[in-house]
ROFI-905547 format. One record per atom (N, C-alpha, C): atom name; residue number from 1; x, y, z; residue in one letter. Coordinates in nm, 2 decimals. Last residue first. Layout:
REM residues N
+------+-----+--------+--------+--------+------+
! site ! pos !      X !      Y !      Z ! code !
+------+-----+--------+--------+--------+------+
!   CA ! NUM !      X !      Y !      Z !    a !
...
+------+-----+--------+--------+--------+------+
***
This chain:
REM residues 144
+------+-----+--------+--------+--------+------+
! site ! pos !      X !      Y !      Z ! code !
+------+-----+--------+--------+--------+------+
!    N ! 144 !   0.50 !  -0.74 !  -0.52 !    i !
!   CA ! 144 !   0.42 !  -0.79 !  -0.50 !    i !
!    C ! 144 !   0.35 !  -0.88 !  -0.38 !    i !
!    N ! 143 !   0.74 !  -0.64 !  -0.35 !    a !
!   CA ! 143 !   0.65 !  -0.55 !  -0.38 !    a !
!    C ! 143 !   0.51 !  -0.58 !  -0.40 !    a !
!    N ! 142 !   0.95 !  -0.85 !  -0.36 !    l !
!   CA ! 142 !   0.87 !  -0.72 !  -0.20 !    l !
!    C ! 142 !   0.76 !  -0.66 !  -0.27 !    l !
!    N ! 141 !   0.93 !  -0.84 !  -0.58 !    l !
!   CA ! 141 !   0.88 !  -0.93 !  -0.56 !    l !
!    C ! 141 !   0.82 !  -0.91 !  -0.41 !    l !
!    N ! 140 !   1.09 !  -0.53 !  -0.66 !    t !
!   CA ! 140 !   0.94 !  -0.63 !  -0.67 !    t !
!    C ! 140 !   0.96 !  -0.75 !  -0.65 !    t !
!    N ! 139 !   1.33 !  -0.60 !  -0.50 !    a !
!   CA ! 139 !   1.25 !  -0.52 !  -0.48 !    a !
!    C ! 139 !   1.13 !  -0.57 !  -0.52 !    a !
!    N ! 138 !   1.42 !  -0.83 !  -0.67 !    p !
!   CA ! 138 !   1.42 !  -0.86 !  -0.47 !    p !
!    C ! 138 !   1.32 !  -0.77 !  -0.45 !    p !
!    N ! 137 !   1.47 !  -0.71 !  -0.87 !    i !
!   CA ! 137 !   1.42 !  -0.83 !  -0.87 !    i !
!    C ! 137 !   1.42 !  -0.89 !  -0.76 !    i !
!    N ! 136 !   1.65 !  -0.46 !  -0.82 !    g !
!   CA ! 136 !   1.50 !  -0.44 !  -0.90 !    g !
!    C ! 136 !   1.37 !  -0.56 !  -0.85 !    g !
!    N ! 135 !   1.93 !  -0.56 !  -0.82 !    l !
!   CA ! 135 !   1.84 !  -0.51 !  -0.68 !    l !
!    C ! 135 !   1.64 !  -0.44 !  -0.72 !    l !
!    N ! 134 !   1.97 !  -0.66 !  -1.05 !    k !
!   CA ! 134 !   2.01 !  -0.71 !  -0.89 !    k !
!    C ! 134 !   1.90 !  -0.67 !  -0.76 !    k !
!    N ! 133 !   1.89 !  -0.40 !  -1.21 !    k !
!   CA ! 133 !   1.85 !  -0.57 !  -1.19 !    k !
!    C ! 133 !   1.85 !  -0.63 !  -1.07 !    k !
!    N ! 132 !   1.92 !  -0.09 !  -1.19 !    n !
!   CA ! 132 !   1.96 !  -0.22 !  -1.15 !    n !
!    C ! 132 !   1.91 !  -0.41 !  -1.12 !    n !
!    N ! 131 !   1.71 !   0.11 !  -1.28 !    g !
!   CA ! 131 !   1.90 !   0.11 !  -1.28 !    g !
!    C ! 131 !   1.89 !   0.00 !  -1.18 !    g !
!    N ! 130 !   1.49 !  -0.06 !  -1.31 !    l !
!   CA ! 130 !   1.55 !   0.01 !  -1.44 !    l !
!    C ! 130 !   1.60 !   0.05 !  -1.44 !    l !
!    N ! 129 !   1.40 !  -0.17 !  -1.06 !    m !
!   CA ! 129 !   1.45 !  -0.25 !  -1.16 !    m !
!    C ! 129 !   1.51 !  -0.24 !  -1.32 !    m !
!    N ! 128 !   1.41 !   0.05 !  -0.92 !    l !
!   CA ! 128 !   1.51 !   0.00 !  -0.96 !    l !
!    C ! 128 !   1.61 !  -0.18 !  -1.01 !    l !
!    N ! 127 !   1.21 !   0.18 !  -1.04 !    v !
!   CA ! 127 !   1.33 !   0.27 !  -1.02 !    v !
!    C ! 127 !   1.48 !   0.18 !  -1.01 !    v !
!    N ! 126 !   1.03 !  -0.01 !  -0.92 !    t !
!   CA ! 126 !   1.00 !   0.03 !  -1.08 !    t !
!    C ! 126 !   1.19 !   0.09 !  -1.10 !    t !
!    N ! 125 !   0.98 !  -0.06 !  -0.69 !    c !
!   CA ! 125 !   1.08 !  -0.12 !  -0.78 !    c !
!    C ! 125 !   1.02 !  -0.15 !  -0.90 !    c !
!    N ! 124 !   0.90 !   0.28 !  -0.64 !    a !
!   CA ! 124 !   1.03 !   0.21 !  -0.60 !    a !
!    C ! 124 !   1.10 !   0.07 !  -0.68 !    a !
!    N ! 123 !   0.67 !   0.27 !  -0.72 !    e !
!   CA ! 123 !   0.73 !   0.39 !  -0.78 !    e !
!    C ! 123 !   0.90 !   0.30 !  -0.76 !    e !
!    N ! 122 !   0.54 !   0.00 !  -0.59 !    f !
!   CA ! 122 !   0.55 !  -0.04 !  -0.77 !    f !
!    C ! 122 !   0.64 !   0.10 !  -0.80 !    f !
!    N ! 121 !   0.55 !   0.10 !  -0.35 !    s !
!   CA ! 121 !   0.60 !  -0.03 !  -0.35 !    s !
!    C ! 121 !   0.64 !  -0.02 !  -0.53 !    s !
!    N ! 120 !   0.38 !   0.32 !  -0.36 !    a !
!   CA ! 120 !   0.50 !   0.38 !  -0.33 !    a !
!    C ! 120 !   0.63 !   0.20 !  -0.36 !    a !
!    N ! 119 !   0.17 !   0.22 !  -0.47 !    i !
!   CA ! 119 !   0.16 !   0.28 !  -0.55 !    i !
!    C ! 119 !   0.36 !   0.33 !  -0.49 !    i !
!    N ! 118 !   0.05 !   0.03 !  -0.19 !    t !
!   CA ! 118 !   0.08 !  -0.01 !  -0.38 !    t !
!    C ! 118 !   0.20 !   0.11 !  -0.46 !    t !
!    N ! 117 !   0.01 !   0.21 !  -0.03 !    h !
!   CA ! 117 !   0.14 !   0.12 !  -0.09 !    h !
!    C ! 117 !   0.17 !   0.06 !  -0.16 !    h !
!    N ! 116 !  -0.15 !   0.42 !  -0.12 !    g !
!   CA ! 116 !  -0.03 !   0.43 !  -0.11 !    g !
!    C ! 116 !   0.08 !   0.31 !  -0.12 !    g !
!    N ! 115 !  -0.39 !   0.28 !  -0.30 !    s !
!   CA ! 115 !  -0.27 !   0.22 !  -0.28 !    s !
!    C ! 115 !  -0.21 !   0.34 !  -0.16 !    s !
!    N ! 114 !  -0.66 !   0.54 !  -0.45 !    p !
!   CA ! 114 !  -0.52 !   0.43 !  -0.48 !    p !
!    C ! 114 !  -0.47 !   0.42 !  -0.33 !    p !
!    N ! 113 !  -0.87 !   0.44 !  -0.18 !    f !
!   CA ! 113 !  -0.83 !   0.39 !  -0.28 !    f !
!    C ! 113 !  -0.76 !   0.55 !  -0.39 !    f !
!    N ! 112 !  -0.89 !   0.52 !   0.11 !    s !
!   CA ! 112 !  -0.81 !   0.36 !   0.07 !    s !
!    C ! 112 !  -0.77 !   0.39 !  -0.10 !    s !
!    N ! 111 !  -0.90 !   0.83 !   0.30 !    f !
!   CA ! 111 !  -0.97 !   0.74 !   0.19 !    f !
!    C ! 111 !  -0.88 !   0.60 !   0.11 !    f !
!    N ! 110 !  -0.84 !   0.73 !   0.66 !    d !
!   CA ! 110 !  -0.77 !   0.86 !   0.55 !    d !
!    C ! 110 !  -0.92 !   0.78 !   0.41 !    d !
!    N ! 109 !  -0.83 !   0.57 !   0.87 !    h !
!   CA ! 109 !  -0.95 !   0.66 !   0.83 !    h !
!    C ! 109 !  -0.92 !   0.74 !   0.72 !    h !
!    N ! 108 !  -0.71 !   0.28 !   0.89 !    l !
!   CA ! 108 !  -0.64 !   0.42 !   0.90 !    l !
!    C ! 108 !  -0.74 !   0.46 !   0.87 !    l !
!    N ! 107 !  -0.68 !   0.03 !   1.18 !    g !
!   CA ! 107 !  -0.73 !   0.13 !   1.13 !    g !
!    C ! 107 !  -0.66 !   0.24 !   1.08 !    g !
!    N ! 106 !  -0.42 !  -0.14 !   1.36 !    e !
!   CA ! 106 !  -0.47 !  -0.05 !   1.37 !    e !
!    C ! 106 !  -0.53 !   0.02 !   1.20 !    e !
!    N ! 105 !  -0.44 !  -0.51 !   1.26 !    v !
!   CA ! 105 !  -0.35 !  -0.39 !   1.23 !    v !
!    C ! 105 !  -0.43 !  -0.29 !   1.27 !    v !
!    N ! 104 !  -0.54 !  -0.72 !   1.21 !    l !
!   CA ! 104 !  -0.45 !  -0.70 !   1.22 !    l !
!    C ! 104 !  -0.38 !  -0.59 !   1.24 !    l !
!    N ! 103 !  -0.93 !  -0.73 !   1.26 !    l !
!   CA ! 103 !  -0.88 !  -0.60 !   1.21 !    l !
!    C ! 103 !  -0.72 !  -0.63 !   1.27 !    l !
!    N ! 102 !  -1.27 !  -0.80 !   1.16 !    p !
!   CA ! 102 !  -1.17 !  -0.76 !   1.27 !    p !
!    C ! 102 !  -1.00 !  -0.70 !   1.22 !    p !
!    N ! 101 !  -1.53 !  -0.51 !   1.07 !    i !
!   CA ! 101 !  -1.42 !  -0.68 !   1.07 !    i !
!    C ! 101 !  -1.30 !  -0.67 !   1.16 !    i !
!    N ! 100 !  -1.82 !  -0.46 !   1.24 !    q !
!   CA ! 100 !  -1.64 !  -0.46 !   1.24 !    q !
!    C ! 100 !  -1.61 !  -0.54 !   1.18 !    q !
!    N !  99 !  -2.13 !  -0.37 !   1.09 !    r !
!   CA !  99 !  -2.08 !  -0.54 !   1.20 !    r !
!    C !  99 !  -1.87 !  -0.44 !   1.18 !    r !
!    N !  98 !  -2.32 !  -0.14 !   1.08 !    g !
!   CA !  98 !  -2.29 !  -0.21 !   1.21 !    g !
!    C !  98 !  -2.19 !  -0.31 !   1.22 !    g !
!    N !  97 !  -2.34 !  -0.12 !   0.76 !    f !
!   CA !  97 !  -2.40 !  -0.25 !   0.83 !    f !
!    C !  97 !  -2.39 !  -0.29 !   0.96 !    f !
!    N !  96 !  -2.30 !   0.11 !   0.75 !    h !
!   CA !  96 !  -2.33 !   0.06 !   0.69 !    h !
!    C !  96 !  -2.43 !  -0.07 !   0.70 !    h !
!    N !  95 !  -2.02 !   0.15 !   0.92 !    e !
!   CA !  95 !  -2.05 !   0.30 !   0.84 !    e !
!    C !  95 !  -2.24 !   0.25 !   0.86 !    e !
!    N !  94 !  -1.88 !  -0.08 !   0.85 !    l !
!   CA !  94 !  -1.90 !  -0.06 !   0.98 !    l !
!    C !  94 !  -2.01 !   0.04 !   0.98 !    l !
!    N !  93 !  -1.85 !  -0.08 !   0.63 !    q !
!   CA !  93 !  -1.88 !  -0.18 !   0.69 !    q !
!    C !  93 !  -1.96 !  -0.17 !   0.80 !    q !
!    N !  92 !  -1.62 !   0.15 !   0.61 !    y !
!   CA !  92 !  -1.78 !   0.08 !   0.50 !    y !
!    C !  92 !  -1.86 !   0.03 !   0.57 !    y !
!    N !  91 !  -1.42 !   0.08 !   0.74 !    d !
!   CA !  91 !  -1.51 !   0.16 !   0.78 !    d !
!    C !  91 !  -1.69 !   0.19 !   0.71 !    d !
!    N !  90 !  -1.36 !  -0.11 !   0.58 !    y !
!   CA !  90 !  -1.45 !  -0.17 !   0.71 !    y !
!    C !  90 !  -1.47 !  -0.05 !   0.72 !    y !
!    N !  89 !  -1.34 !  -0.06 !   0.28 !    p !
!   CA !  89 !  -1.41 !  -0.12 !   0.30 !    p !
!    C !  89 !  -1.44 !  -0.13 !   0.50 !    p !
!    N !  88 !  -1.28 !   0.35 !   0.31 !    r !
!   CA !  88 !  -1.21 !   0.20 !   0.30 !    r !
!    C !  88 !  -1.36 !   0.04 !   0.40 !    r !
!    N !  87 !  -1.41 !   0.55 !   0.08 !    i !
!   CA !  87 !  -1.42 !   0.49 !   0.18 !    i !
!    C !  87 !  -1.32 !   0.37 !   0.23 !    i !
!    N !  86 !  -1.33 !   0.72 !  -0.20 !    r !
!   CA !  86 !  -1.33 !   0.58 !  -0.16 !    r !
!    C !  86 !  -1.32 !   0.55 !  -0.03 !    r !
!    N !  85 !  -1.24 !   0.92 !  -0.31 !    g !
!   CA !  85 !  -1.32 !   0.94 !  -0.21 !    g !
!    C !  85 !  -1.37 !   0.82 !  -0.19 !    g !
!    N !  84 !  -1.08 !   1.10 !  -0.55 !    v !
!   CA !  84 !  -1.20 !   0.90 !  -0.56 !    v !
!    C !  84 !  -1.29 !   0.94 !  -0.44 !    v !
!    N !  83 !  -0.98 !   1.35 !  -0.47 !    l !
!   CA !  83 !  -1.08 !   1.30 !  -0.65 !    l !
!    C !  83 !  -1.18 !   1.18 !  -0.58 !    l !
!    N !  82 !  -0.83 !   1.23 !  -0.31 !    p !
!   CA !  82 !  -0.99 !   1.31 !  -0.24 !    p !
!    C !  82 !  -1.04 !   1.29 !  -0.29 !    p !
!    N !  81 !  -0.67 !   1.05 !  -0.44 !    k !
!   CA !  81 !  -0.76 !   0.95 !  -0.28 !    k !
!    C !  81 !  -0.83 !   1.09 !  -0.22 !    k !
!    N !  80 !  -0.49 !   1.19 !  -0.54 !    l !
!   CA !  80 !  -0.69 !   1.10 !  -0.61 !    l !
!    C !  80 !  -0.71 !   1.10 !  -0.51 !    l !
!    N !  79 !  -0.36 !   1.43 !  -0.47 !    t !
!   CA !  79 !  -0.47 !   1.46 !  -0.56 !    t !
!    C !  79 !  -0.52 !   1.32 !  -0.54 !    t !
!    N !  78 !  -0.28 !   1.35 !  -0.16 !    v !
!   CA !  78 !  -0.20 !   1.46 !  -0.17 !    v !
!    C !  78 !  -0.37 !   1.45 !  -0.31 !    v !
!    N !  77 !  -0.23 !   1.02 !  -0.29 !    n !
!   CA !  77 !  -0.22 !   1.02 !  -0.17 !    n !
!    C !  77 !  -0.32 !   1.23 !  -0.14 !    n !
!    N !  76 !  -0.10 !   1.07 !  -0.63 !    c !
!   CA !  76 !  -0.21 !   0.90 !  -0.54 !    c !
!    C !  76 !  -0.23 !   1.00 !  -0.41 !    c !
!    N !  75 !   0.10 !   1.24 !  -0.63 !    v !
!   CA !  75 !  -0.07 !   1.20 !  -0.74 !    v !
!    C !  75 !  -0.16 !   1.14 !  -0.67 !    v !
!    N !  74 !   0.27 !   1.31 !  -0.43 !    l !
!   CA !  74 !   0.16 !   1.42 !  -0.49 !    l !
!    C !  74 !   0.00 !   1.37 !  -0.56 !    l !
!    N !  73 !   0.31 !   1.06 !  -0.37 !    l !
!   CA !  73 !   0.24 !   1.13 !  -0.32 !    l !
!    C !  73 !   0.16 !   1.24 !  -0.31 !    l !
!    N !  72 !   0.49 !   1.05 !  -0.66 !    g !
!   CA !  72 !   0.30 !   0.92 !  -0.60 !    g !
!    C !  72 !   0.29 !   1.01 !  -0.51 !    g !
!    N !  71 !   0.66 !   1.24 !  -0.60 !    l !
!   CA !  71 !   0.57 !   1.25 !  -0.73 !    l !
!    C !  71 !   0.44 !   1.12 !  -0.69 !    l !
!    N !  70 !   0.79 !   1.08 !  -0.43 !    l !
!   CA !  70 !   0.77 !   1.21 !  -0.39 !    l !
!    C !  70 !   0.62 !   1.22 !  -0.51 !    l !
!    N !  69 !   0.88 !   0.83 !  -0.53 !    l !
!   CA !  69 !   0.81 !   0.82 !  -0.40 !    l !
!    C !  69 !   0.74 !   0.98 !  -0.36 !    l !
!    N !  68 !   0.99 !   0.90 !  -0.74 !    a !
!   CA !  68 !   0.91 !   0.88 !  -0.83 !    a !
!    C !  68 !   0.84 !   0.90 !  -0.67 !    a !
!    N !  67 !   1.31 !   1.09 !  -0.59 !    f !
!   CA !  67 !   1.18 !   1.19 !  -0.69 !    f !
!    C !  67 !   1.04 !   1.10 !  -0.71 !    f !
!    N !  66 !   1.35 !   0.89 !  -0.52 !    g !
!   CA !  66 !   1.31 !   0.96 !  -0.41 !    g !
!    C !  66 !   1.22 !   1.03 !  -0.46 !    g !
!    N !  65 !   1.43 !   0.72 !  -0.73 !    m !
!   CA !  65 !   1.35 !   0.68 !  -0.65 !    m !
!    C !  65 !   1.31 !   0.77 !  -0.56 !    m !
!    N !  64 !   1.61 !   0.92 !  -0.82 !    s !
!   CA !  64 !   1.51 !   0.87 !  -0.86 !    s !
!    C !  64 !   1.49 !   0.81 !  -0.81 !    s !
!    N !  63 !   1.83 !   0.91 !  -0.59 !    l !
!   CA !  63 !   1.80 !   0.99 !  -0.62 !    l !
!    C !  63 !   1.64 !   1.01 !  -0.71 !    l !
!    N !  62 !   1.95 !   0.62 !  -0.59 !    g !
!   CA !  62 !   1.80 !   0.64 !  -0.45 !    g !
!    C !  62 !   1.78 !   0.80 !  -0.51 !    g !
!    N !  61 !   2.04 !   0.63 !  -0.84 !    v !
!   CA !  61 !   1.87 !   0.54 !  -0.80 !    v !
!    C !  61 !   1.81 !   0.57 !  -0.69 !    v !
!    N !  60 !   2.22 !   0.79 !  -0.85 !    k !
!   CA !  60 !   2.12 !   0.88 !  -0.93 !    k !
!    C !  60 !   2.03 !   0.75 !  -0.90 !    k !
!    N !  59 !   2.46 !   0.63 !  -0.61 !    r !
!   CA !  59 !   2.35 !   0.78 !  -0.61 !    r !
!    C !  59 !   2.24 !   0.82 !  -0.65 !    r !
!    N !  58 !   2.52 !   0.43 !  -0.66 !    y !
!   CA !  58 !   2.37 !   0.41 !  -0.65 !    y !
!    C !  58 !   2.32 !   0.56 !  -0.64 !    y !
!    N !  57 !   2.79 !   0.47 !  -0.62 !    k !
!   CA !  57 !   2.76 !   0.41 !  -0.76 !    k !
!    C !  57 !   2.57 !   0.36 !  -0.75 !    k !
!    N !  56 !   2.80 !   0.65 !  -0.35 !    p !
!   CA !  56 !   2.83 !   0.74 !  -0.49 !    p !
!    C !  56 !   2.77 !   0.66 !  -0.57 !    p !
!    N !  55 !   2.56 !   0.61 !  -0.12 !    i !
!   CA !  55 !   2.66 !   0.49 !  -0.20 !    i !
!    C !  55 !   2.67 !   0.58 !  -0.36 !    i !
!    N !  54 !   2.37 !   0.74 !  -0.01 !    l !
!   CA !  54 !   2.48 !   0.76 !   0.07 !    l !
!    C !  54 !   2.61 !   0.63 !  -0.02 !    l !
!    N !  53 !   2.15 !   0.68 !  -0.17 !    l !
!   CA !  53 !   2.18 !   0.83 !  -0.21 !    l !
!    C !  53 !   2.30 !   0.83 !  -0.12 !    l !
!    N !  52 !   2.03 !   0.46 !  -0.10 !    l !
!   CA !  52 !   2.08 !   0.48 !  -0.22 !    l !
!    C !  52 !   2.19 !   0.59 !  -0.22 !    l !
!    N !  51 !   1.93 !   0.53 !   0.18 !    l !
!   CA !  51 !   2.09 !   0.49 !   0.17 !    l !
!    C !  51 !   2.09 !   0.44 !   0.08 !    l !
!    N !  50 !   1.72 !   0.67 !   0.09 !    v !
!   CA !  50 !   1.80 !   0.76 !   0.17 !    v !
!    C !  50 !   1.99 !   0.67 !   0.11 !    v !
!    N !  49 !   1.57 !   0.41 !  -0.03 !    a !
!   CA !  49 !   1.67 !   0.60 !  -0.11 !    a !
!    C !  49 !   1.77 !   0.65 !  -0.04 !    a !
!    N !  48 !   1.57 !   0.31 !   0.18 !    v !
!   CA !  48 !   1.62 !   0.27 !   0.11 !    v !
!    C !  48 !   1.67 !   0.37 !  -0.01 !    v !
!    N !  47 !   1.39 !   0.54 !   0.33 !    a !
!   CA !  47 !   1.51 !   0.46 !   0.37 !    a !
!    C !  47 !   1.60 !   0.41 !   0.26 !    a !
!    N !  46 !   1.10 !   0.51 !   0.16 !    i !
!   CA !  46 !   1.22 !   0.60 !   0.16 !    i !
!    C !  46 !   1.34 !   0.57 !   0.19 !    i !
!    N !  45 !   1.07 !   0.22 !   0.21 !    w !
!   CA !  45 !   1.12 !   0.27 !   0.08 !    w !
!    C !  45 !   1.19 !   0.39 !   0.05 !    w !
!    N !  44 !   0.98 !   0.25 !   0.48 !    f !
!   CA !  44 !   1.10 !   0.17 !   0.45 !    f !
!    C !  44 !   1.16 !   0.21 !   0.23 !    f !
!    N !  43 !   0.82 !   0.44 !   0.47 !    i !
!   CA !  43 !   0.91 !   0.49 !   0.59 !    i !
!    C !  43 !   1.03 !   0.38 !   0.51 !    i !
!    N !  42 !   0.52 !   0.48 !   0.33 !    g !
!   CA !  42 !   0.65 !   0.49 !   0.29 !    g !
!    C !  42 !   0.82 !   0.49 !   0.38 !    g !
!    N !  41 !   0.39 !   0.52 !   0.58 !    a !
!   CA !  41 !   0.43 !   0.61 !   0.56 !    a !
!    C !  41 !   0.54 !   0.60 !   0.39 !    a !
!    N !  40 !   0.40 !   0.15 !   0.56 !    d !
!   CA !  40 !   0.35 !   0.27 !   0.62 !    d !
!    C !  40 !   0.46 !   0.41 !   0.65 !    d !
!    N !  39 !   0.54 !  -0.08 !   0.48 !    g !
!   CA !  39 !   0.53 !   0.01 !   0.38 !    g !
!    C !  39 !   0.42 !   0.17 !   0.44 !    g !
!    N !  38 !   0.66 !  -0.28 !   0.67 !    l !
!   CA !  38 !   0.73 !  -0.16 !   0.61 !    l !
!    C !  38 !   0.70 !  -0.11 !   0.49 !    l !
!    N !  37 !   0.38 !  -0.31 !   0.80 !    l !
!   CA !  37 !   0.47 !  -0.22 !   0.85 !    l !
!    C !  37 !   0.56 !  -0.14 !   0.75 !    l !
!    N !  36 !   0.27 !  -0.54 !   0.64 !    t !
!   CA !  36 !   0.21 !  -0.39 !   0.59 !    t !
!    C !  36 !   0.33 !  -0.30 !   0.62 !    t !
!    N !  35 !   0.49 !  -0.76 !   0.72 !    i !
!   CA !  35 !   0.50 !  -0.64 !   0.59 !    i !
!    C !  35 !   0.44 !  -0.52 !   0.61 !    i !
!    N !  34 !   0.36 !  -0.72 !   1.03 !    l !
!   CA !  34 !   0.53 !  -0.73 !   0.96 !    l !
!    C !  34 !   0.50 !  -0.61 !   0.92 !    l !
!    N !  33 !   0.12 !  -0.87 !   0.91 !    p !
!   CA !  33 !   0.15 !  -0.66 !   1.01 !    p !
!    C !  33 !   0.26 !  -0.64 !   0.97 !    p !
!    N !  32 !   0.19 !  -1.11 !   0.85 !    m !
!   CA !  32 !   0.10 !  -1.03 !   0.79 !    m !
!    C !  32 !   0.19 !  -0.89 !   0.84 !    m !
!    N !  31 !   0.29 !  -1.27 !   1.06 !    l !
!   CA !  31 !   0.34 !  -1.19 !   0.98 !    l !
!    C !  31 !   0.29 !  -1.07 !   0.85 !    l !
!    N !  30 !   0.05 !  -1.31 !   1.27 !    v !
!   CA !  30 !   0.22 !  -1.22 !   1.31 !    v !
!    C !  30 !   0.29 !  -1.14 !   1.21 !    v !
!    N !  29 !  -0.05 !  -1.41 !   1.05 !    d !
!   CA !  29 !  -0.18 !  -1.27 !   1.16 !    d !
!    C !  29 !  -0.07 !  -1.24 !   1.27 !    d !
!    N !  28 !   0.04 !  -1.65 !   0.99 !    l !
!   CA !  28 !   0.01 !  -1.54 !   0.92 !    l !
!    C !  28 !  -0.03 !  -1.43 !   0.99 !    l !
!    N !  27 !   0.03 !  -1.81 !   1.25 !    v !
!   CA !  27 !   0.16 !  -1.73 !   1.15 !    v !
!    C !  27 !   0.15 !  -1.65 !   1.07 !    v !
!    N !  26 !  -0.22 !  -1.84 !   1.27 !    p !
!   CA !  26 !  -0.20 !  -1.79 !   1.35 !    p !
!    C !  26 !  -0.02 !  -1.75 !   1.32 !    p !
!    N !  25 !  -0.49 !  -1.82 !   1.02 !    n !
!   CA !  25 !  -0.38 !  -1.90 !   1.01 !    n !
!    C !  25 !  -0.27 !  -1.75 !   1.12 !    n !
!    N !  24 !  -0.76 !  -1.77 !   0.82 !    w !
!   CA !  24 !  -0.71 !  -1.73 !   0.96 !    w !
!    C !  24 !  -0.60 !  -1.83 !   0.98 !    w !
!    N !  23 !  -0.95 !  -1.78 !   0.57 !    l !
!   CA !  23 !  -0.79 !  -1.79 !   0.60 !    l !
!    C !  23 !  -0.73 !  -1.71 !   0.73 !    l !
!    N !  22 !  -1.20 !  -1.79 !   0.65 !    n !
!   CA !  22 !  -1.18 !  -1.88 !   0.53 !    n !
!    C !  22 !  -0.98 !  -1.88 !   0.58 !    n !
!    N !  21 !  -1.31 !  -1.53 !   0.70 !    a !
!   CA !  21 !  -1.42 !  -1.67 !   0.74 !    a !
!    C !  21 !  -1.34 !  -1.80 !   0.75 !    a !
!    N !  20 !  -1.21 !  -1.31 !   0.61 !    a !
!   CA !  20 !  -1.18 !  -1.38 !   0.73 !    a !
!    C !  20 !  -1.23 !  -1.48 !   0.77 !    a !
!    N !  19 !  -1.21 !  -1.37 !   0.39 !    i !
!   CA !  19 !  -1.04 !  -1.36 !   0.37 !    i !
!    C !  19 !  -1.11 !  -1.42 !   0.58 !    i !
!    N !  18 !  -1.50 !  -1.32 !   0.30 !    w !
!   CA !  18 !  -1.44 !  -1.49 !   0.29 !    w !
!    C !  18 !  -1.26 !  -1.47 !   0.34 !    w !
!    N !  17 !  -1.51 !  -1.07 !   0.38 !    d !
!   CA !  17 !  -1.55 !  -1.14 !   0.51 !    d !
!    C !  17 !  -1.51 !  -1.26 !   0.44 !    d !
!    N !  16 !  -1.36 !  -0.96 !   0.24 !    l !
!   CA !  16 !  -1.28 !  -0.90 !   0.30 !    l !
!    C !  16 !  -1.39 !  -1.01 !   0.44 !    l !
!    N !  15 !  -1.52 !  -1.05 !  -0.05 !    i !
!   CA !  15 !  -1.38 !  -1.06 !  -0.01 !    i !
!    C !  15 !  -1.34 !  -1.09 !   0.09 !    i !
!    N !  14 !  -1.81 !  -0.89 !   0.06 !    p !
!   CA !  14 !  -1.77 !  -1.03 !   0.04 !    p !
!    C !  14 !  -1.60 !  -1.06 !   0.04 !    p !
!    N !  13 !  -1.67 !  -0.61 !   0.03 !    l !
!   CA !  13 !  -1.70 !  -0.70 !   0.18 !    l !
!    C !  13 !  -1.77 !  -0.80 !   0.16 !    l !
!    N !  12 !  -1.58 !  -0.52 !  -0.29 !    d !
!   CA !  12 !  -1.45 !  -0.63 !  -0.13 !    d !
!    C !  12 !  -1.54 !  -0.65 !  -0.03 !    d !
!    N !  11 !  -1.80 !  -0.62 !  -0.41 !    f !
!   CA !  11 !  -1.66 !  -0.68 !  -0.45 !    f !
!    C !  11 !  -1.59 !  -0.68 !  -0.32 !    f !
!    N !  10 !  -2.04 !  -0.55 !  -0.34 !    h !
!   CA !  10 !  -2.07 !  -0.65 !  -0.41 !    h !
!    C !  10 !  -1.90 !  -0.69 !  -0.46 !    h !
!    N !   9 !  -1.98 !  -0.30 !  -0.17 !    e !
!   CA !   9 !  -2.07 !  -0.41 !  -0.14 !    e !
!    C !   9 !  -2.09 !  -0.55 !  -0.19 !    e !
!    N !   8 !  -1.79 !  -0.17 !  -0.33 !    a !
!   CA !   8 !  -1.81 !  -0.18 !  -0.18 !    a !
!    C !   8 !  -1.87 !  -0.32 !  -0.13 !    a !
!    N !   7 !  -1.94 !  -0.11 !  -0.59 !    f !
!   CA !   7 !  -1.79 !  -0.20 !  -0.54 !    f !
!    C !   7 !  -1.75 !  -0.24 !  -0.43 !    f !
!    N !   6 !  -2.12 !   0.06 !  -0.46 !    f !
!   CA !   6 !  -2.19 !  -0.07 !  -0.53 !    f !
!    C !   6 !  -2.06 !  -0.16 !  -0.49 !    f !
!    N !   5 !  -1.99 !   0.25 !  -0.37 !    s !
!   CA !   5 !  -2.12 !   0.19 !  -0.29 !    s !
!    C !   5 !  -2.17 !   0.07 !  -0.40 !    s !
!    N !   4 !  -1.91 !   0.37 !  -0.58 !    l !
!   CA !   4 !  -1.85 !   0.33 !  -0.47 !    l !
!    C !   4 !  -1.88 !   0.20 !  -0.44 !    l !
!    N !   3 !  -2.19 !   0.41 !  -0.73 !    i !
!   CA !   3 !  -2.05 !   0.37 !  -0.79 !    i !
!    C !   3 !  -1.95 !   0.31 !  -0.72 !    i !
!    N !   2 !  -2.40 !   0.45 !  -0.55 !    d !
!   CA !   2 !  -2.30 !   0.46 !  -0.62 !    d !
!    C !   2 !  -2.20 !   0.42 !  -0.68 !    d !
!    N !   1 !  -2.75 !   0.36 !  -0.56 !    m !
!   CA !   1 !  -2.73 !   0.31 !  -0.51 !    m !
!    C !   1 !  -2.54 !   0.42 !  -0.66 !    m !
+------+-----+--------+--------+--------+------+
***
């Protein structure tokens, strides 16, 4: 068994199965897909960067955020994901055990690690925290 399969079977899948069995909640089932939507393709953070570019006082922060997001895209999605090649846990479970994990959003079928949502969110909140703590603190809370 390779290291990625080991982590999938002994880490990812038990956690996902536990969450599915114990943390079902109708309010969170509505709320979490909306929060996830904020990170899809980095659209939310790209929009924030563009908005900051339009405000002269924050133009430098917006440019820095745009550069960070582009760099993260190249490092994470273009370089590391294909190198690591870790399939998504729900695809792994279906492929190896024939069980489908119920999802609240439509599943993606690219590689899962590192997380593009996480990279973009923490790049953005780091730039905002360095550029303006008043903007950085809520961005960090959202990223977390």
